[in-house]
C-alpha positions in Angstrom: -129.9 -85.7 179.6 -131.9 -82.9 178.0 -128.9 -80.8 176.7 -127.4 -81.2 173.3 -124.0 -81.8 174.7 -123.4 -85.1 176.6 -122.6 -84.9 180.3 -119.0 -84.8 181.4 -119.0 -88.3 182.7 -120.3 -89.6 179.4 -117.6 -87.7 177.5 -115.0 -89.0 179.9 -116.3 -92.6 179.4 -116.2 -92.3 175.6 -112.7 -90.9 175.6 -111.4 -93.7 177.8 -113.1 -96.4 175.7 -111.7 -95.0 172.5 -108.2 -95.1 174.1 -108.9 -98.8 174.8 -109.7 -99.4 171.1 -113.5 -99.4 171.1 -114.8 -97.2 168.2 -117.6 -95.4 170.2 -119.2 -92.9 167.8 -122.0 -90.3 167.8 -124.7 -92.9 167.0 -123.7 -94.9 170.1 -123.9 -91.8 172.3 -127.4 -91.0 170.9 -128.5 -94.5 171.5 -127.4 -94.3 175.1 -129.1 -91.0 175.5 -132.4 -92.4 174.1 -132.2 -95.4 176.4 -131.6 -93.2 179.5 -134.5 -90.9 178.5 -136.7 -94.0 178.3 -135.8 -94.9 181.9 -133.2 -97.7 181.3 -130.0 -97.8 183.3 -131.0 -95.0 185.7 -131.7 -97.2 188.8 -128.1 -97.6 189.9 -124.6 -97.6 188.7 -124.9 -101.3 188.1 -127.9 -100.8 185.9 -126.0 -98.1 183.9 -123.1 -100.5 183.5 -125.4 -103.2 182.2 -126.9 -100.7 179.8 -123.5 -99.7 178.4 -122.4 -103.3 178.1 -125.6 -104.2 176.3 -125.4 -101.3 173.8 -121.7 -101.2 173.1 -120.0 -104.5 173.7 -119.7 -107.0 170.8 -117.6 -109.6 172.6 -116.7 -110.9 176.1 -113.4 -108.9 176.0 -115.2 -105.7 175.2 -117.6 -106.4 178.1 -114.6 -106.6 180.5 -113.1 -103.4 179.0 -116.3 -101.4 179.5 -116.7 -102.7 183.1 -113.1 -101.8 183.9 -113.4 -98.3 182.4 -116.8 -97.7 184.2 -115.1 -98.6 187.5 -112.9 -95.5 187.1 -115.6 -93.1 186.0 -117.9 -91.4 188.6 -121.4 -92.1 187.4 -124.0 -89.7 189.0 -127.0 -91.1 190.9 -130.3 -90.2 189.3 -133.4 -89.6 191.6 -136.0 -92.0 190.1 -138.4 -91.8 193.1 -141.8 -90.5 192.1 -144.5 -89.0 194.2 -146.9 -91.6 195.4 -150.4 -91.1 194.2 -153.3 -90.5 196.6 -154.9 -93.7 195.4 -151.8 -95.7 196.2 -151.6 -94.2 199.7 -155.2 -95.0 200.4 -154.8 -98.4 198.9 -151.9 -99.2 201.2 -154.2 -98.7 204.3 -155.9 -101.9 205.3 -159.7 -101.6 205.8 -161.0 -102.4 209.2 -162.7 -105.8 209.4 -166.1 -105.8 211.0 -167.4 -109.0 212.5 -171.0 -109.8 212.9 -171.7 -110.7 216.6 -174.3 -113.2 215.4 -171.8 -115.3 213.5 -169.9 -117.8 215.6 -166.2 -116.9 215.9 -163.5 -119.5 215.7 -161.9 -120.4 219.0 -158.5 -118.8 219.5 -155.5 -121.2 219.2 -154.2 -122.5 222.5 -151.2 -120.7 223.8 -147.9 -122.4 223.2 -146.7 -124.3 226.2 -143.1 -123.8 227.0 -141.2 -127.0 227.1 -139.2 -127.8 230.3 -136.4 -129.4 228.2 -133.7 -127.0 227.0 -133.3 -126.6 223.3 -130.2 -128.0 221.7 -128.5 -124.9 220.3 -125.4 -125.3 218.0 -122.2 -124.4 219.7 -119.7 -122.2 217.8 -116.1 -123.1 218.0 -113.2 -121.0 216.9 -111.4 -122.5 213.9 -107.7 -123.1 214.6 -105.0 -122.8 212.0 -106.9 -120.4 209.9 -105.3 -117.2 208.7 -106.9 -113.9 209.5 -108.4 -111.7 206.8 -106.0 -109.0 205.5 -106.7 -105.5 206.9 -108.8 -103.3 204.6 -109.7 -99.6 204.6 -113.2 -100.3 203.4 -112.7 -98.2 200.3 -112.7 -99.3 196.7 -109.9 -98.0 194.5 -111.3 -97.8 191.0 -107.8 -97.5 189.5 -107.1 -101.1 190.6 -110.0 -102.5 188.5 -107.9 -104.1 185.8 -108.8 -105.7 182.5 -106.5 -107.4 180.1 -105.2 -105.2 177.3 -103.6 -106.8 174.3 -101.9 -105.2 171.3 -104.7 -106.4 169.1 -108.4 -105.7 170.0 -111.2 -108.2 169.4 -112.5 -106.1 166.5 -109.2 -106.0 164.7 -108.8 -109.8 164.9 -112.4 -110.4 163.8 -112.2 -108.0 160.8 -108.9 -109.5 159.7 -109.9 -113.1 159.8 -113.3 -112.5 158.1 -111.3 -111.8 155.0 -110.4 -115.5 154.8 -113.2 -116.6 152.6 -114.0 -119.2 150.0 -117.6 -118.6 149.0 -119.4 -121.5 147.3 -123.1 -121.9 146.6 -124.6 -125.0 148.2 -127.6 -126.0 150.2 -131.3 -125.3 149.6 -132.2 -122.7 146.9 -132.9 -119.4 148.7 -131.7 -116.6 146.4 -133.2 -115.3 143.1 -131.0 -115.7 140.0 -132.1 -112.5 138.3 -130.1 -113.1 135.0 -131.5 -116.6 134.6 -135.0 -115.5 135.4 -134.9 -112.7 132.8 -133.3 -115.0 130.2 -136.0 -117.6 130.6 -138.8 -115.0 130.4 -137.3 -113.5 127.2 -137.1 -116.9 125.6 -140.5 -118.3 126.5 -142.5 -115.1 127.0 -144.2 -116.7 130.0 -143.3 -115.8 133.6 -143.4 -119.0 135.6 -141.8 -117.7 138.7 -138.2 -116.8 139.7 -135.3 -119.2 139.4 -133.8 -119.9 142.8 -130.2 -120.8 143.5 -128.4 -121.7 146.7 -126.8 -118.9 148.8 -123.1 -118.4 149.0 -121.5 -119.9 152.1 -118.0 -119.5 153.4 -116.4 -122.9 153.1 -112.9 -121.8 154.3 -111.3 -124.2 156.8 -108.5 -123.2 159.2 -105.9 -125.3 161.0 -104.1 -123.6 163.8 -100.8 -125.1 165.0 -99.7 -123.3 168.1 -96.3 -123.6 169.9 -96.6 -123.7 173.7 -94.4 -123.5 176.7 -90.7 -122.7 176.7 -89.9 -119.5 174.9 -93.6 -119.1 174.0 -94.7 -118.8 177.6 -94.6 -114.9 177.7 -96.9 -114.8 174.7 -99.3 -117.5 175.9 -102.1 -115.3 177.0 -101.9 -113.1 173.9 -101.9 -116.1 171.6 -104.9 -117.6 173.4 -106.7 -114.2 173.1 -106.0 -114.4 169.3 -107.3 -118.0 169.1 -110.4 -117.2 171.2 -111.4 -114.3 169.0 -110.8 -116.3 165.8 -113.1 -119.0 167.0 -115.6 -116.4 168.2 -115.8 -114.2 165.1 -114.0 -115.9 162.3 -117.1 -117.1 160.6 -115.3 -120.0 159.0 -116.8 -123.4 158.2 -114.4 -125.1 160.6 -111.5 -124.2 162.8 -109.2 -126.9 164.2 -106.7 -125.9 167.0 -103.7 -128.1 167.9 -100.7 -127.4 170.1 -97.1 -128.6 170.2 -93.8 -127.7 171.8 -91.1 -126.5 169.4 -91.8 -129.4 167.0 -94.4 -132.2 166.9 -91.5 -134.7 167.1 -88.4 -134.4 169.3 -86.5 -136.7 166.9 -85.3 -135.0 163.7 -83.3 -136.7 161.0 -80.3 -134.5 160.6 -78.3 -136.8 158.3 -78.8 -134.3 155.4 -76.7 -131.7 157.3 -73.6 -133.8 156.6 -74.1 -133.2 152.9 -73.8 -129.4 153.2 -70.8 -128.0 151.4 -70.4 -125.4 154.1 -71.2 -126.9 157.5 -71.1 -123.4 159.1 -73.7 -121.9 156.8 -77.2 -121.6 158.2 -78.9 -121.9 154.8 -80.1 -125.3 153.8 -80.6 -124.5 150.1 -78.2 -127.2 148.8 -80.0 -130.0 150.6 -83.5 -128.5 150.6 -84.9 -131.1 148.2 -83.4 -133.9 150.3 -85.5 -133.1 153.3 -88.5 -135.4 153.2 -92.0 -134.5 154.5 -92.4 -135.8 158.0 -95.6 -136.2 160.0 -93.9 -137.9 162.9 -94.7 -136.9 166.4 -97.8 -135.8 168.3 -100.0 -132.8 168.5 -102.2 -131.9 171.5 -105.8 -130.8 171.7 -105.3 -128.6 174.8 -102.9 -125.8 175.8 -101.6 -127.9 178.7 -100.4 -130.6 176.3 -102.2 -133.4 178.1 -104.4 -134.8 175.3 -102.0 -136.1 172.6 -102.9 -137.2 169.1 -100.7 -138.5 166.3 -99.7 -135.9 163.7 -100.5 -138.3 160.9 -104.1 -138.7 162.2 -104.6 -135.0 162.2 -103.3 -134.7 158.6 -105.6 -137.6 157.5 -108.6 -135.6 158.7 -107.6 -132.4 156.8 -109.7 -131.5 153.8 -107.7 -130.4 150.8 -107.5 -126.6 150.6 -107.4 -126.1 154.3 -105.5 -123.0 155.4 -102.8 -123.8 158.0 -101.5 -121.1 160.3 -98.4 -121.9 162.5 -98.0 -119.6 165.5 -94.5 -119.9 167.0 -91.5 -117.8 167.7 -89.2 -120.1 165.6 -86.3 -119.6 168.0 -86.4 -115.8 167.8 -87.4 -115.3 171.4 -84.1 -116.7 172.6 -82.1 -115.4 169.7 -80.8 -118.9 168.7 -80.1 -120.6 165.5 -80.6 -124.4 165.5 -80.2 -126.2 162.2 -81.8 -129.3 163.6 -85.0 -127.4 164.5 -84.8 -125.8 161.0 -84.7 -129.3 159.3 -87.7 -130.5 161.5 -89.7 -127.4 160.7 -89.1 -127.7 157.0 -90.2 -131.4 157.1 -93.4 -130.4 159.0 -94.2 -127.7 156.5 -93.6 -130.1 153.6 -96.0 -132.6 155.3 -98.7 -129.8 155.4 -98.1 -128.9 151.8 -98.4 -132.6 150.9 -101.8 -132.5 152.5 -102.7 -129.7 150.1 -102.7 -126.9 152.7 -101.7 -123.3 152.3 -99.2 -122.4 155.0 -98.5 -119.1 156.7 -96.4 -118.5 159.8 -97.3 -115.9 162.5 -94.5 -114.9 164.8 -95.3 -113.1 168.1 -91.7 -111.8 168.4 -91.0 -108.5 166.7 -89.5 -108.8 163.3 -86.3 -106.8 164.2 -85.3 -109.7 166.4 -85.5 -112.4 163.7 -82.0 -111.8 162.1 -79.5 -114.5 163.1 -82.1 -116.9 164.4 -84.0 -119.9 163.1 -87.0 -117.7 162.4 -85.0 -115.8 159.8 -84.2 -119.0 157.9 -87.8 -120.2 158.2 -89.0 -116.9 156.7 -87.0 -117.7 153.6 -89.1 -120.8 152.9 -92.6 -119.9 154.1 -94.5 -116.5 154.5 -93.8 -115.2 158.0 -95.4 -112.1 159.5 -95.3 -110.6 163.1 -98.3 -110.8 165.4 -99.5 -107.3 164.6 -102.5 -105.8 162.7 -100.6 -105.5 159.5 -98.9 -108.8 160.1 -102.2 -110.6 160.4 -103.4 -109.0 157.2 -100.4 -110.3 155.4 -100.8 -113.8 156.9 -104.5 -113.9 155.8 -103.4 -112.8 152.3 -100.8 -115.7 152.2 -103.5 -118.2 153.3 -105.7 -116.9 150.5 -102.9 -117.6 148.0 -101.9 -113.9 147.5 -99.0 -113.7 149.9 -95.7 -111.9 149.3 -92.9 -113.5 147.4 -90.4 -115.4 149.5 -86.8 -116.0 148.8 -86.7 -119.9 148.6 -90.2 -121.4 148.5 -90.5 -125.1 149.3 
């Protein structure tokens, strides 16, 4: 790579990676060029792949993306063989060993005597009931090297959730307080050293409540990708992830619905104050919903000021409106508010499908945003206390 312009395969690689959402720039290309000029990644296509992954990937998802794109790009083979020096050629020849006739030579080992007994060799038997291997052409189709592609990249998720911050100074003093140091020097006239203060640390805590199975099944992988990247790059003090199905409890007290003046109205404003906070039911520590824990126990462990993000379709995936589910959802949100949590709702279903569903009514009482880049920004703003105004806050 001695020319100013990058080779065609590098240009094609960069274009494909940018289409996948990786912001590969000029500095990244120059870094790759310097590494190749230094002899790194030129041994084979696998070495070049490892070099690109090491230079450009910032997460496991980006590593898979780079490997999948490289599988479809034809990487040239560099000739790294160098001429062997004369010294190496001579060094490879073994010198002849001369023996002194006066020195006694060791007796040669006795020849191996063949045994009359036949050796017990293992017998190979054909396995019955085993299916044959599928036929193959022996060729590798690079277009079939697939990697998961989600609407949100790892970088977008990381950059969004790093905005959830609550910086507080605590710990060992490690930063210089310039103002206090100058003030003490002007008052005393003697410099006795800088005044140190603790560094700012992000004390934000996040509680993720994720709806699983049922209508959320098509969005399961996307939501897990979101949760994985939040854990990986959120840089929060603590992140607790719990799962549920529709609601933590399947039993909802719907007695307040009989007090509605219009039983056919989907709005619960007349009885909104009569719905009591409810921490009944169970949450689960795993996506398979096999490790239950009481909802009340989870709330007892919450530190006041924790940001709670609920990820659920709220009935929008099926396009249904269930007043019983709406009552249970409001009771759950009130229980989180009672535990001094800021609450935001993230809906993986597109917002144009919310009207006429339970999600539309939930959005009247709690900030709800779609699972998009702009939607995540609005959700983080709501968790920071700067969310949009809602129609009927709880």
